[in-house]
N, CA, C and O atoms as CSV, one atom per row, in Angstrom:
chain,resi,resn,atom,element,x,y,z
A,1,MET,N,N,0.847,-1.169,0.000
A,1,MET,CA,C,0.000,0.000,0.000
A,1,MET,C,C,0.890,1.228,0.000
A,1,MET,O,O,1.848,1.320,0.768
A,2,HIS,N,N,0.568,2.147,-0.850
A,2,HIS,CA,C,1.277,3.420,-0.914
A,2,HIS,C,C,0.208,4.499,-1.074
A,2,HIS,O,O,-0.508,4.527,-2.075
A,3,THR,N,N,0.104,5.380,-0.091
A,3,THR,CA,C,-0.862,6.473,-0.193
A,3,THR,C,C,-0.158,7.786,0.076
A,3,THR,O,O,0.847,7.839,0.785
A,4,GLY,N,N,-0.696,8.836,-0.496
A,4,GLY,CA,C,-0.151,10.161,-0.270
A,4,GLY,C,C,-1.261,11.174,-0.126
A,4,GLY,O,O,-2.235,11.153,-0.880
A,5,ASN,N,N,-1.119,12.052,0.830
A,5,ASN,CA,C,-2.049,13.148,1.045
A,5,ASN,C,C,-1.220,14.418,1.110
A,5,ASN,O,O,-0.162,14.438,1.738
A,6,SER,N,N,-1.689,15.475,0.467
A,6,SER,CA,C,-0.911,16.708,0.499
A,6,SER,C,C,-1.819,17.922,0.520
A,6,SER,O,O,-3.005,17.852,0.197
A,7,ILE,N,N,-1.212,19.051,0.917
A,7,ILE,CA,C,-1.928,20.325,0.971
A,7,ILE,C,C,-0.915,21.445,0.814
A,7,ILE,O,O,0.250,21.302,1.183
A,8,GLN,N,N,-1.362,22.539,0.273
A,8,GLN,CA,C,-0.532,23.739,0.150
A,8,GLN,C,C,-0.848,24.645,1.333
A,8,GLN,O,O,-2.013,24.951,1.589
A,9,ILE,N,N,0.190,25.079,2.061
A,9,ILE,CA,C,0.003,25.969,3.204
A,9,ILE,C,C,0.816,27.239,2.954
A,9,ILE,O,O,1.999,27.179,2.619
A,10,ARG,N,N,0.160,28.389,3.124
A,10,ARG,CA,C,0.844,29.667,2.939
A,10,ARG,C,C,1.610,30.021,4.220
A,10,ARG,O,O,1.184,30.862,5.012
A,11,ALA,N,N,2.742,29.357,4.390
A,11,ALA,CA,C,3.619,29.595,5.544
A,11,ALA,C,C,4.980,28.989,5.206
A,11,ALA,O,O,5.067,28.044,4.423
A,12,PRO,N,N,6.049,29.541,5.804
A,12,PRO,CA,C,7.371,28.956,5.568
A,12,PRO,C,C,7.486,27.575,6.210
A,12,PRO,O,O,6.875,27.298,7.242
A,13,ARG,N,N,8.272,26.732,5.585
A,13,ARG,CA,C,8.385,25.348,6.061
A,13,ARG,C,C,8.930,25.261,7.482
A,13,ARG,O,O,8.561,24.344,8.215
A,14,GLU,N,N,9.785,26.173,7.890
A,14,GLU,CA,C,10.327,26.155,9.257
A,14,GLU,C,C,9.221,26.387,10.291
A,14,GLU,O,O,9.214,25.761,11.351
A,15,LYS,N,N,8.303,27.278,9.981
A,15,LYS,CA,C,7.170,27.543,10.891
A,15,LYS,C,C,6.251,26.325,10.961
A,15,LYS,O,O,5.774,25.957,12.035
A,16,ILE,N,N,6.011,25.712,9.818
A,16,ILE,CA,C,5.164,24.516,9.773
A,16,ILE,C,C,5.817,23.391,10.565
A,16,ILE,O,O,5.167,22.741,11.383
A,17,PHE,N,N,7.106,23.162,10.320
A,17,PHE,CA,C,7.826,22.096,11.015
A,17,PHE,C,C,7.773,22.296,12.528
A,17,PHE,O,O,7.569,21.336,13.272
A,18,ALA,N,N,7.954,23.527,12.987
A,18,ALA,CA,C,7.929,23.815,14.430
A,18,ALA,C,C,6.594,23.405,15.043
A,18,ALA,O,O,6.558,22.900,16.165
A,19,LEU,N,N,5.501,23.615,14.321
A,19,LEU,CA,C,4.187,23.267,14.861
A,19,LEU,C,C,3.894,21.775,14.729
A,19,LEU,O,O,3.530,21.131,15.713
A,20,VAL,N,N,4.048,21.219,13.531
A,20,VAL,CA,C,3.619,19.831,13.312
A,20,VAL,C,C,4.527,18.807,13.983
A,20,VAL,O,O,4.094,17.689,14.264
A,21,SER,N,N,5.779,19.173,14.242
A,21,SER,CA,C,6.693,18.207,14.865
A,21,SER,C,C,6.500,18.096,16.373
A,21,SER,O,O,7.082,17.213,17.003
A,22,ASN,N,N,5.694,18.975,16.962
A,22,ASN,CA,C,5.429,18.953,18.392
A,22,ASN,C,C,4.182,18.100,18.656
A,22,ASN,O,O,3.070,18.621,18.737
A,23,LEU,N,N,4.379,16.799,18.789
A,23,LEU,CA,C,3.242,15.888,18.957
A,23,LEU,C,C,2.425,16.181,20.210
A,23,LEU,O,O,1.227,15.900,20.243
A,24,ASP,N,N,3.051,16.739,21.235
A,24,ASP,CA,C,2.313,17.047,22.464
A,24,ASP,C,C,1.138,17.985,22.202
A,24,ASP,O,O,0.152,17.958,22.939
A,25,ARG,N,N,1.227,18.800,21.177
A,25,ARG,CA,C,0.168,19.769,20.882
A,25,ARG,C,C,-0.930,19.214,19.981
A,25,ARG,O,O,-1.986,19.834,19.858
A,26,TRP,N,N,-0.712,18.072,19.354
A,26,TRP,CA,C,-1.698,17.557,18.408
A,26,TRP,C,C,-3.101,17.415,18.997
A,26,TRP,O,O,-4.052,17.885,18.371
A,27,PRO,N,N,-3.286,16.788,20.176
A,27,PRO,CA,C,-4.655,16.655,20.697
A,27,PRO,C,C,-5.314,18.012,20.993
A,27,PRO,O,O,-6.536,18.138,20.917
A,28,GLU,N,N,-4.524,18.998,21.322
A,28,GLU,CA,C,-5.046,20.348,21.580
A,28,GLU,C,C,-5.478,21.023,20.266
A,28,GLU,O,O,-6.482,21.735,20.238
A,29,LEU,N,N,-4.729,20.802,19.193
A,29,LEU,CA,C,-4.966,21.489,17.920
A,29,LEU,C,C,-5.855,20.712,16.958
A,29,LEU,O,O,-6.537,21.307,16.123
A,30,LEU,N,N,-5.851,19.393,17.069
A,30,LEU,CA,C,-6.560,18.531,16.118
A,30,LEU,C,C,-7.735,17.845,16.816
A,30,LEU,O,O,-7.522,16.922,17.602
A,31,PRO,N,N,-8.966,18.275,16.548
A,31,PRO,CA,C,-10.119,17.715,17.264
A,31,PRO,C,C,-10.309,16.212,17.094
A,31,PRO,O,O,-10.915,15.570,17.952
A,32,HIS,N,N,-9.805,15.640,16.006
A,32,HIS,CA,C,-9.978,14.204,15.769
A,32,HIS,C,C,-8.902,13.365,16.474
A,32,HIS,O,O,-8.962,12.136,16.433
A,33,TYR,N,N,-7.929,14.004,17.113
A,33,TYR,CA,C,-6.926,13.277,17.903
A,33,TYR,C,C,-7.358,13.279,19.362
A,33,TYR,O,O,-7.590,14.337,19.948
A,34,ARG,N,N,-7.462,12.097,19.942
A,34,ARG,CA,C,-7.912,11.968,21.317
A,34,ARG,C,C,-6.758,12.106,22.294
A,34,ARG,O,O,-6.912,12.724,23.348
A,35,SER,N,N,-5.603,11.541,21.963
A,35,SER,CA,C,-4.447,11.638,22.859
A,35,SER,C,C,-3.188,11.171,22.143
A,35,SER,O,O,-3.238,10.430,21.161
A,36,ILE,N,N,-2.065,11.628,22.668
A,36,ILE,CA,C,-0.757,11.129,22.256
A,36,ILE,C,C,0.074,11.025,23.518
A,36,ILE,O,O,0.241,12.004,24.245
A,37,GLN,N,N,0.590,9.844,23.774
A,37,GLN,CA,C,1.406,9.584,24.961
A,37,GLN,C,C,2.782,9.107,24.530
A,37,GLN,O,O,2.904,8.248,23.657
A,38,THR,N,N,3.806,9.660,25.139
A,38,THR,CA,C,5.155,9.157,24.911
A,38,THR,C,C,5.379,8.003,25.876
A,38,THR,O,O,5.245,8.165,27.089
A,39,LEU,N,N,5.717,6.844,25.338
A,39,LEU,CA,C,5.890,5.642,26.154
A,39,LEU,C,C,7.339,5.432,26.581
A,39,LEU,O,O,7.600,4.752,27.573
A,40,GLY,N,N,8.282,6.012,25.840
A,40,GLY,CA,C,9.687,5.835,26.182
A,40,GLY,C,C,10.561,6.040,24.965
A,40,GLY,O,O,10.074,6.393,23.890
A,41,PRO,N,N,11.860,5.817,25.137
A,41,PRO,CA,C,12.779,6.007,24.011
A,41,PRO,C,C,12.750,4.823,23.048
A,41,PRO,O,O,12.489,3.685,23.438
A,42,GLY,N,N,13.025,5.127,21.780
A,42,GLY,CA,C,13.171,4.095,20.753
A,42,GLY,C,C,14.583,4.162,20.199
A,42,GLY,O,O,15.432,4.869,20.742
A,43,GLU,N,N,14.839,3.436,19.129
A,43,GLU,CA,C,16.173,3.447,18.520
A,43,GLU,C,C,16.511,4.793,17.896
A,43,GLU,O,O,17.642,5.265,18.008
A,44,LYS,N,N,15.529,5.415,17.237
A,44,LYS,CA,C,15.769,6.678,16.536
A,44,LYS,C,C,15.090,7.865,17.196
A,44,LYS,O,O,15.490,9.007,16.970
A,45,GLY,N,N,14.074,7.617,18.004
A,45,GLY,CA,C,13.293,8.708,18.580
A,45,GLY,C,C,12.523,8.231,19.789
A,45,GLY,O,O,13.081,7.593,20.682
A,46,SER,N,N,11.248,8.541,19.816
A,46,SER,CA,C,10.379,8.180,20.941
A,46,SER,C,C,9.315,7.189,20.489
A,46,SER,O,O,8.853,7.228,19.349
A,47,ILE,N,N,8.941,6.311,21.392
A,47,ILE,CA,C,7.819,5.410,21.153
A,47,ILE,C,C,6.574,6.145,21.643
A,47,ILE,O,O,6.506,6.570,22.796
A,48,VAL,N,N,5.587,6.289,20.752
A,48,VAL,CA,C,4.381,7.046,21.085
A,48,VAL,C,C,3.135,6.205,20.840
A,48,VAL,O,O,3.061,5.424,19.891
A,49,HIS,N,N,2.161,6.388,21.723
A,49,HIS,CA,C,0.834,5.806,21.546
A,49,HIS,C,C,-0.060,6.933,21.066
A,49,HIS,O,O,-0.232,7.936,21.758
A,50,MET,N,N,-0.629,6.768,19.877
A,50,MET,CA,C,-1.449,7.805,19.273
A,50,MET,C,C,-2.884,7.294,19.173
A,50,MET,O,O,-3.121,6.149,18.787
A,51,ALA,N,N,-3.837,8.158,19.525
A,51,ALA,CA,C,-5.245,7.776,19.478
A,51,ALA,C,C,-6.032,8.881,18.784
A,51,ALA,O,O,-5.921,10.058,19.127
A,52,ALA,N,N,-6.829,8.474,17.803
A,52,ALA,CA,C,-7.643,9.416,17.047
A,52,ALA,C,C,-9.023,8.795,16.863
A,52,ALA,O,O,-9.297,7.696,17.346
A,53,SER,N,N,-9.883,9.519,16.158
A,53,SER,CA,C,-11.174,8.931,15.806
A,53,SER,C,C,-11.491,9.281,14.367
A,53,SER,O,O,-11.132,10.344,13.862
A,54,ARG,N,N,-12.170,8.355,13.732
A,54,ARG,CA,C,-12.604,8.538,12.347
A,54,ARG,C,C,-14.118,8.432,12.357
A,54,ARG,O,O,-14.666,7.334,12.460
A,55,SER,N,N,-14.799,9.572,12.251
A,55,SER,CA,C,-16.267,9.600,12.265
A,55,SER,C,C,-16.820,8.859,13.479
A,55,SER,O,O,-17.765,8.080,13.362
A,56,GLY,N,N,-16.223,9.106,14.648
A,56,GLY,CA,C,-16.688,8.499,15.880
A,56,GLY,C,C,-16.105,7.123,16.169
A,56,GLY,O,O,-16.346,6.577,17.246
A,57,ILE,N,N,-15.357,6.554,15.254
A,57,ILE,CA,C,-14.744,5.235,15.464
A,57,ILE,C,C,-13.368,5.456,16.079
A,57,ILE,O,O,-12.491,6.035,15.436
A,58,PRO,N,N,-13.164,5.003,17.320
A,58,PRO,CA,C,-11.850,5.200,17.946
A,58,PRO,C,C,-10.813,4.248,17.363
A,58,PRO,O,O,-11.073,3.059,17.180
A,59,ILE,N,N,-9.627,4.796,17.073
A,59,ILE,CA,C,-8.514,3.975,16.615
A,59,ILE,C,C,-7.271,4.406,17.376
A,59,ILE,O,O,-7.188,5.534,17.863
A,60,SER,N,N,-6.317,3.509,17.475
A,60,SER,CA,C,-5.057,3.858,18.126
A,60,SER,C,C,-3.950,2.995,17.534
A,60,SER,O,O,-4.202,1.941,16.950
A,61,TRP,N,N,-2.732,3.465,17.698
A,61,TRP,CA,C,-1.577,2.749,17.182
A,61,TRP,C,C,-0.349,3.183,17.963
A,61,TRP,O,O,-0.341,4.224,18.621
A,62,ILE,N,N,0.686,2.364,17.875
A,62,ILE,CA,C,1.959,2.669,18.533
A,62,ILE,C,C,3.018,2.774,17.449
A,62,ILE,O,O,3.150,1.900,16.593
A,63,SER,N,N,3.765,3.864,17.509
A,63,SER,CA,C,4.799,4.138,16.510
A,63,SER,C,C,6.077,4.582,17.181
A,63,SER,O,O,6.073,5.070,18.311
A,64,GLU,N,N,7.178,4.403,16.459
A,64,GLU,CA,C,8.386,5.126,16.815
A,64,GLU,C,C,8.342,6.408,16.006
A,64,GLU,O,O,8.057,6.386,14.809
A,65,TYR,N,N,8.623,7.524,16.658
A,65,TYR,CA,C,8.548,8.844,16.025
A,65,TYR,C,C,9.880,9.561,16.164
A,65,TYR,O,O,10.463,9.619,17.247
A,66,TRP,N,N,10.359,10.114,15.034
A,66,TRP,CA,C,11.563,10.942,15.071
A,66,TRP,C,C,11.460,11.998,13.982
A,66,TRP,O,O,10.678,11.872,13.039
A,67,THR,N,N,12.259,13.030,14.132
A,67,THR,CA,C,12.297,14.087,13.126
A,67,THR,C,C,13.699,14.177,12.547
A,67,THR,O,O,14.678,13.758,13.166
A,68,ASP,N,N,13.772,14.730,11.351
A,68,ASP,CA,C,15.045,15.032,10.719
A,68,ASP,C,C,15.119,16.549,10.610
A,68,ASP,O,O,14.479,17.151,9.748
A,69,GLU,N,N,15.900,17.157,11.485
A,69,GLU,CA,C,16.012,18.619,11.539
A,69,GLU,C,C,16.664,19.179,10.272
A,69,GLU,O,O,16.412,20.326,9.904
A,70,ARG,N,N,17.489,18.388,9.611
A,70,ARG,CA,C,18.183,18.848,8.404
A,70,ARG,C,C,17.217,18.968,7.225
A,70,ARG,O,O,17.236,19.964,6.502
A,71,THR,N,N,16.380,17.960,7.036
A,71,THR,CA,C,15.443,17.959,5.910
A,71,THR,C,C,14.050,18.456,6.292
A,71,THR,O,O,13.181,18.611,5.434
A,72,LEU,N,N,13.847,18.704,7.586
A,72,LEU,CA,C,12.536,19.103,8.114
A,72,LEU,C,C,11.466,18.068,7.767
A,72,LEU,O,O,10.413,18.395,7.218
A,73,GLU,N,N,11.763,16.813,8.102
A,73,GLU,CA,C,10.821,15.719,7.887
A,73,GLU,C,C,10.415,15.106,9.218
A,73,GLU,O,O,11.178,15.117,10.184
A,74,LEU,N,N,9.204,14.574,9.252
A,74,LEU,CA,C,8.709,13.789,10.376
A,74,LEU,C,C,8.640,12.341,9.914
A,74,LEU,O,O,8.253,12.062,8.779
A,75,HIS,N,N,9.018,11.415,10.802
A,75,HIS,CA,C,9.006,9.987,10.473
A,75,HIS,C,C,8.268,9.214,11.564
A,75,HIS,O,O,8.435,9.472,12.756
A,76,PHE,N,N,7.458,8.273,11.128
A,76,PHE,CA,C,6.756,7.368,12.029
A,76,PHE,C,C,6.951,5.952,11.493
A,76,PHE,O,O,6.868,5.722,10.287
A,77,LEU,N,N,7.208,5.016,12.384
A,77,LEU,CA,C,7.252,3.599,12.032
A,77,LEU,C,C,6.285,2.883,12.960
A,77,LEU,O,O,6.511,2.811,14.168
A,78,HIS,N,N,5.198,2.351,12.389
A,78,HIS,CA,C,4.186,1.669,13.198
A,78,HIS,C,C,4.761,0.341,13.698
A,78,HIS,O,O,5.376,-0.410,12.942
A,79,LEU,N,N,4.548,0.072,14.983
A,79,LEU,CA,C,5.209,-1.059,15.627
A,79,LEU,C,C,4.303,-2.247,15.938
A,79,LEU,O,O,4.797,-3.350,16.170
A,80,ARG,N,N,2.985,-2.040,15.947
A,80,ARG,CA,C,2.095,-3.122,16.378
A,80,ARG,C,C,0.793,-3.122,15.581
A,80,ARG,O,O,0.522,-2.226,14.782
A,81,LYS,N,N,0.023,-4.134,15.823
A,81,LYS,CA,C,-1.333,-4.304,15.300
A,81,LYS,C,C,-1.356,-4.410,13.783
A,81,LYS,O,O,-0.370,-4.821,13.170
A,82,TRP,N,N,-2.482,-4.038,13.174
A,82,TRP,CA,C,-2.703,-4.207,11.741
A,82,TRP,C,C,-1.725,-3.435,10.878
A,82,TRP,O,O,-1.410,-3.859,9.767
A,83,THR,N,N,-1.238,-2.302,11.377
A,83,THR,CA,C,-0.354,-1.463,10.558
A,83,THR,C,C,1.116,-1.642,10.910
A,83,THR,O,O,1.941,-0.800,10.552
A,84,LYS,N,N,1.457,-2.714,11.600
A,84,LYS,CA,C,2.851,-2.960,11.960
A,84,LYS,C,C,3.735,-2.920,10.710
A,84,LYS,O,O,3.443,-3.563,9.702
A,85,GLY,N,N,4.816,-2.151,10.803
A,85,GLY,CA,C,5.741,-2.037,9.687
A,85,GLY,C,C,5.457,-0.870,8.752
A,85,GLY,O,O,6.267,-0.569,7.875
A,86,MET,N,N,4.314,-0.207,8.930
A,86,MET,CA,C,3.998,0.916,8.054
A,86,MET,C,C,4.947,2.077,8.341
A,86,MET,O,O,5.190,2.431,9.495
A,87,LYS,N,N,5.478,2.662,7.265
A,87,LYS,CA,C,6.358,3.824,7.366
A,87,LYS,C,C,5.578,5.043,6.909
A,87,LYS,O,O,4.931,5.027,5.862
A,88,VAL,N,N,5.649,6.101,7.710
A,88,VAL,CA,C,4.958,7.345,7.399
A,88,VAL,C,C,5.997,8.455,7.399
A,88,VAL,O,O,6.770,8.592,8.347
A,89,VAL,N,N,6.012,9.242,6.336
A,89,VAL,CA,C,6.956,10.353,6.233
A,89,VAL,C,C,6.193,11.618,5.857
A,89,VAL,O,O,5.420,11.639,4.899
A,90,TRP,N,N,6.431,12.674,6.639
A,90,TRP,CA,C,5.921,14.003,6.308
A,90,TRP,C,C,7.050,14.771,5.641
A,90,TRP,O,O,8.148,14.868,6.190
A,91,THR,N,N,6.785,15.320,4.449
A,91,THR,CA,C,7.767,16.160,3.788
A,91,THR,C,C,7.199,17.567,3.637
A,91,THR,O,O,5.995,17.751,3.459
A,92,LEU,N,N,8.089,18.555,3.713
A,92,LEU,CA,C,7.709,19.967,3.597
A,92,LEU,C,C,8.537,20.557,2.461
A,92,LEU,O,O,9.743,20.762,2.600
A,93,THR,N,N,7.883,20.825,1.345
A,93,THR,CA,C,8.582,21.298,0.153
A,93,THR,C,C,8.236,22.760,-0.105
A,93,THR,O,O,7.068,23.102,-0.285
A,94,PRO,N,N,9.258,23.630,-0.123
A,94,PRO,CA,C,8.977,25.043,-0.393
A,94,PRO,C,C,8.401,25.233,-1.798
A,94,PRO,O,O,8.832,24.589,-2.755
A,95,THR,N,N,7.430,26.120,-1.898
A,95,THR,CA,C,6.848,26.483,-3.187
A,95,THR,C,C,6.821,28.001,-3.289
A,95,THR,O,O,7.158,28.705,-2.337
A,96,ARG,N,N,6.422,28.488,-4.434
A,96,ARG,CA,C,6.343,29.935,-4.640
A,96,ARG,C,C,5.358,30.586,-3.660
A,96,ARG,O,O,5.557,31.725,-3.236
A,97,ASP,N,N,4.294,29.854,-3.306
A,97,ASP,CA,C,3.241,30.408,-2.462
A,97,ASP,C,C,3.283,29.923,-1.008
A,97,ASP,O,O,2.338,30.167,-0.257
A,98,GLY,N,N,4.344,29.251,-0.602
A,98,GLY,CA,C,4.423,28.741,0.765
A,98,GLY,C,C,5.110,27.396,0.813
A,98,GLY,O,O,6.288,27.276,0.475
A,99,THR,N,N,4.364,26.372,1.238
A,99,THR,CA,C,4.947,25.043,1.422
A,99,THR,C,C,3.928,23.974,1.060
A,99,THR,O,O,2.754,24.068,1.421
A,100,ARG,N,N,4.385,22.970,0.351
A,100,ARG,CA,C,3.558,21.787,0.082
A,100,ARG,C,C,3.883,20.774,1.171
A,100,ARG,O,O,5.021,20.322,1.299
A,101,VAL,N,N,2.873,20.427,1.947
A,101,VAL,CA,C,3.029,19.448,3.025
A,101,VAL,C,C,2.422,18.140,2.536
A,101,VAL,O,O,1.258,18.095,2.138
A,102,GLU,N,N,3.218,17.079,2.570
A,102,GLU,CA,C,2.762,15.780,2.080
A,102,GLU,C,C,3.018,14.714,3.132
A,102,GLU,O,O,4.070,14.682,3.770
A,103,ILE,N,N,2.037,13.849,3.296
A,103,ILE,CA,C,2.167,12.693,4.185
A,103,ILE,C,C,2.108,11.447,3.310
A,103,ILE,O,O,1.119,11.213,2.616
A,104,ILE,N,N,3.170,10.652,3.348
A,104,ILE,CA,C,3.237,9.409,2.580
A,104,ILE,C,C,3.172,8.235,3.553
A,104,ILE,O,O,3.906,8.192,4.541
A,105,HIS,N,N,2.293,7.293,3.266
A,105,HIS,CA,C,2.178,6.053,4.035
A,105,HIS,C,C,2.582,4.898,3.125
A,105,HIS,O,O,2.032,4.743,2.035
A,106,ASP,N,N,3.541,4.087,3.570
A,106,ASP,CA,C,3.973,2.896,2.831
A,106,ASP,C,C,3.894,1.678,3.745
A,106,ASP,O,O,4.383,1.699,4.874
A,107,MET,N,N,3.271,0.619,3.239
A,107,MET,CA,C,3.154,-0.590,4.046
A,107,MET,C,C,3.043,-1.807,3.139
A,107,MET,O,O,2.339,-1.786,2.130
A,108,LYS,N,N,3.752,-2.867,3.517
A,108,LYS,CA,C,3.581,-4.170,2.881
A,108,LYS,C,C,2.725,-4.992,3.843
A,108,LYS,O,O,3.084,-5.180,5.005
A,109,PHE,N,N,1.610,-5.470,3.353
A,109,PHE,CA,C,0.725,-6.243,4.208
A,109,PHE,C,C,1.390,-7.567,4.579
A,109,PHE,O,O,1.975,-8.244,3.735
A,110,ARG,N,N,1.288,-7.917,5.852
A,110,ARG,CA,C,1.907,-9.162,6.333
A,110,ARG,C,C,1.195,-10.384,5.798
A,110,ARG,O,O,1.789,-11.458,5.700
A,111,ILE,N,N,-0.085,-10.230,5.447
A,111,ILE,CA,C,-0.851,-11.331,4.862
A,111,ILE,C,C,-1.250,-10.866,3.458
A,111,ILE,O,O,-2.342,-10.332,3.265
A,112,PRO,N,N,-0.359,-11.070,2.477
A,112,PRO,CA,C,-0.555,-10.479,1.146
A,112,PRO,C,C,-1.889,-10.811,0.474
A,112,PRO,O,O,-2.444,-9.965,-0.227
A,113,PHE,N,N,-2.415,-12.025,0.671
A,113,PHE,CA,C,-3.645,-12.369,-0.029
A,113,PHE,C,C,-4.864,-11.633,0.528
A,113,PHE,O,O,-5.937,-11.686,-0.073
A,114,LEU,N,N,-4.719,-10.940,1.678
A,114,LEU,CA,C,-5.810,-10.119,2.216
A,114,LEU,C,C,-5.638,-8.632,1.907
A,114,LEU,O,O,-6.451,-7.808,2.324
A,115,ALA,N,N,-4.578,-8.297,1.177
A,115,ALA,CA,C,-4.295,-6.886,0.875
A,115,ALA,C,C,-5.459,-6.223,0.130
A,115,ALA,O,O,-5.764,-5.055,0.373
A,116,TRP,N,N,-6.099,-6.952,-0.760
A,116,TRP,CA,C,-7.211,-6.394,-1.534
A,116,TRP,C,C,-8.342,-5.924,-0.625
A,116,TRP,O,O,-9.062,-4.984,-0.962
A,117,LEU,N,N,-8.498,-6.575,0.527
A,117,LEU,CA,C,-9.538,-6.207,1.480
A,117,LEU,C,C,-9.038,-5.144,2.464
A,117,LEU,O,O,-9.748,-4.186,2.772
A,118,ALA,N,N,-7.816,-5.327,2.947
A,118,ALA,CA,C,-7.283,-4.428,3.972
A,118,ALA,C,C,-6.945,-3.039,3.440
A,118,ALA,O,O,-7.145,-2.045,4.139
A,119,GLU,N,N,-6.441,-2.959,2.225
A,119,GLU,CA,C,-5.999,-1.658,1.704
A,119,GLU,C,C,-7.116,-0.622,1.638
A,119,GLU,O,O,-6.900,0.501,2.093
A,120,PRO,N,N,-8.302,-0.928,1.098
A,120,PRO,CA,C,-9.340,0.109,1.080
A,120,PRO,C,C,-9.844,0.488,2.471
A,120,PRO,O,O,-10.294,1.614,2.683
A,121,ILE,N,N,-9.770,-0.441,3.413
A,121,ILE,CA,C,-10.221,-0.131,4.775
A,121,ILE,C,C,-9.161,0.702,5.492
A,121,ILE,O,O,-9.458,1.786,5.995
A,122,ILE,N,N,-7.933,0.201,5.540
A,122,ILE,CA,C,-6.864,0.917,6.247
A,122,ILE,C,C,-6.488,2.201,5.511
A,122,ILE,O,O,-6.430,3.276,6.108
A,123,GLY,N,N,-6.233,2.076,4.200
A,123,GLY,CA,C,-5.778,3.235,3.428
A,123,GLY,C,C,-6.886,4.213,3.107
A,123,GLY,O,O,-6.766,5.408,3.378
A,124,GLY,N,N,-7.953,3.715,2.537
A,124,GLY,CA,C,-9.029,4.591,2.086
A,124,GLY,C,C,-9.908,5.115,3.201
A,124,GLY,O,O,-10.145,6.319,3.295
A,125,PHE,N,N,-10.393,4.224,4.042
A,125,PHE,CA,C,-11.351,4.631,5.070
A,125,PHE,C,C,-10.693,5.357,6.231
A,125,PHE,O,O,-11.195,6.392,6.671
A,126,PHE,N,N,-9.581,4.840,6.737
A,126,PHE,CA,C,-8.957,5.443,7.916
A,126,PHE,C,C,-7.874,6.461,7.572
A,126,PHE,O,O,-7.995,7.631,7.934
A,127,ILE,N,N,-6.826,6.039,6.884
A,127,ILE,CA,C,-5.673,6.914,6.658
A,127,ILE,C,C,-6.052,8.161,5.870
A,127,ILE,O,O,-5.735,9.276,6.285
A,128,GLU,N,N,-6.720,7.987,4.749
A,128,GLU,CA,C,-7.054,9.139,3.910
A,128,GLU,C,C,-7.875,10.161,4.686
A,128,GLU,O,O,-7.599,11.359,4.612
A,129,ASN,N,N,-8.868,9.711,5.419
A,129,ASN,CA,C,-9.725,10.615,6.180
A,129,ASN,C,C,-8.944,11.358,7.262
A,129,ASN,O,O,-9.022,12.583,7.359
A,130,ILE,N,N,-8.200,10.620,8.066
A,130,ILE,CA,C,-7.485,11.241,9.187
A,130,ILE,C,C,-6.359,12.142,8.689
A,130,ILE,O,O,-6.168,13.235,9.220
A,131,ALA,N,N,-5.610,11.701,7.676
A,131,ALA,CA,C,-4.520,12.530,7.144
A,131,ALA,C,C,-5.065,13.820,6.538
A,131,ALA,O,O,-4.495,14.888,6.760
A,132,ASN,N,N,-6.151,13.741,5.784
A,132,ASN,CA,C,-6.720,14.954,5.197
A,132,ASN,C,C,-7.228,15.921,6.268
A,132,ASN,O,O,-7.031,17.130,6.148
A,133,LYS,N,N,-7.877,15.404,7.306
A,133,LYS,CA,C,-8.330,16.273,8.408
A,133,LYS,C,C,-7.137,16.912,9.109
A,133,LYS,O,O,-7.170,18.096,9.448
A,134,THR,N,N,-6.092,16.134,9.325
A,134,THR,CA,C,-4.892,16.642,9.995
A,134,THR,C,C,-4.275,17.775,9.193
A,134,THR,O,O,-3.969,18.831,9.746
A,135,LEU,N,N,-4.089,17.567,7.900
A,135,LEU,CA,C,-3.489,18.597,7.048
A,135,LEU,C,C,-4.364,19.845,6.983
A,135,LEU,O,O,-3.855,20.959,7.100
A,136,ALA,N,N,-5.654,19.677,6.801
A,136,ALA,CA,C,-6.562,20.829,6.697
A,136,ALA,C,C,-6.596,21.634,7.994
A,136,ALA,O,O,-6.641,22.864,7.965
A,137,THR,N,N,-6.574,20.942,9.123
A,137,THR,CA,C,-6.617,21.648,10.403
A,137,THR,C,C,-5.315,22.389,10.657
A,137,THR,O,O,-5.337,23.532,11.114
A,138,PHE,N,N,-4.177,21.759,10.369
A,138,PHE,CA,C,-2.902,22.473,10.510
A,138,PHE,C,C,-2.853,23.682,9.564
A,138,PHE,O,O,-2.336,24.734,9.938
A,139,LYS,N,N,-3.377,23.542,8.364
A,139,LYS,CA,C,-3.413,24.665,7.417
A,139,LYS,C,C,-4.179,25.840,8.028
A,139,LYS,O,O,-3.718,26.981,7.983
A,140,THR,N,N,-5.337,25.554,8.591
A,140,THR,CA,C,-6.148,26.611,9.213
A,140,THR,C,C,-5.381,27.292,10.329
A,140,THR,O,O,-5.342,28.522,10.384
A,141,HIS,N,N,-4.768,26.523,11.222
A,141,HIS,CA,C,-3.993,27.100,12.330
A,141,HIS,C,C,-2.845,27.951,11.817
A,141,HIS,O,O,-2.628,29.056,12.314
A,142,LEU,N,N,-2.114,27.462,10.844
A,142,LEU,CA,C,-0.917,28.166,10.370
A,142,LEU,C,C,-1.255,29.413,9.548
A,142,LEU,O,O,-0.535,30.409,9.612
A,143,GLU,N,N,-2.319,29.365,8.794
A,143,GLU,CA,C,-2.656,30.512,7.952
A,143,GLU,C,C,-3.401,31.591,8.728
A,143,GLU,O,O,-3.461,32.734,8.275
A,144,GLN,N,N,-3.969,31.261,9.883
A,144,GLN,CA,C,-4.615,32.264,10.727
A,144,GLN,C,C,-3.606,32.990,11.606
A,144,GLN,O,O,-3.847,34.114,12.045
A,145,ALA,N,N,-2.477,32.341,11.857
A,145,ALA,CA,C,-1.477,32.907,12.784
A,145,ALA,C,C,-0.782,34.126,12.192
A,145,ALA,O,O,0.082,34.719,12.838
């Protein structure tokens, strides 16, 4: 599975990175996020438990989270459950009018013959909805500031 969600934000990438890389603020800024807890250190960053909702359906996952200050990227590696092994990368690309923010999700299903069923549910129903809400809400916060 490979999915991508993106949005154009009229703000410099450094300002965007400062806001979106602070996971502690996500539940305060993003109404669809219920909580984010840091569980401890990981190999590259922190192990985090993230909880959100999709149209009232509660979901949660555990990821290792780290940032790359040089490239201004956010990285998540899902560690458990259905999305174990999924890699998520946020990229911030400068444009003439601000910054293109893109979230890429890549995952190889552990049970390949069920991919046809799992991909539209995980990718289409959950990831696409939550990623688009996340990007749109951050856009509103950043462009109002």
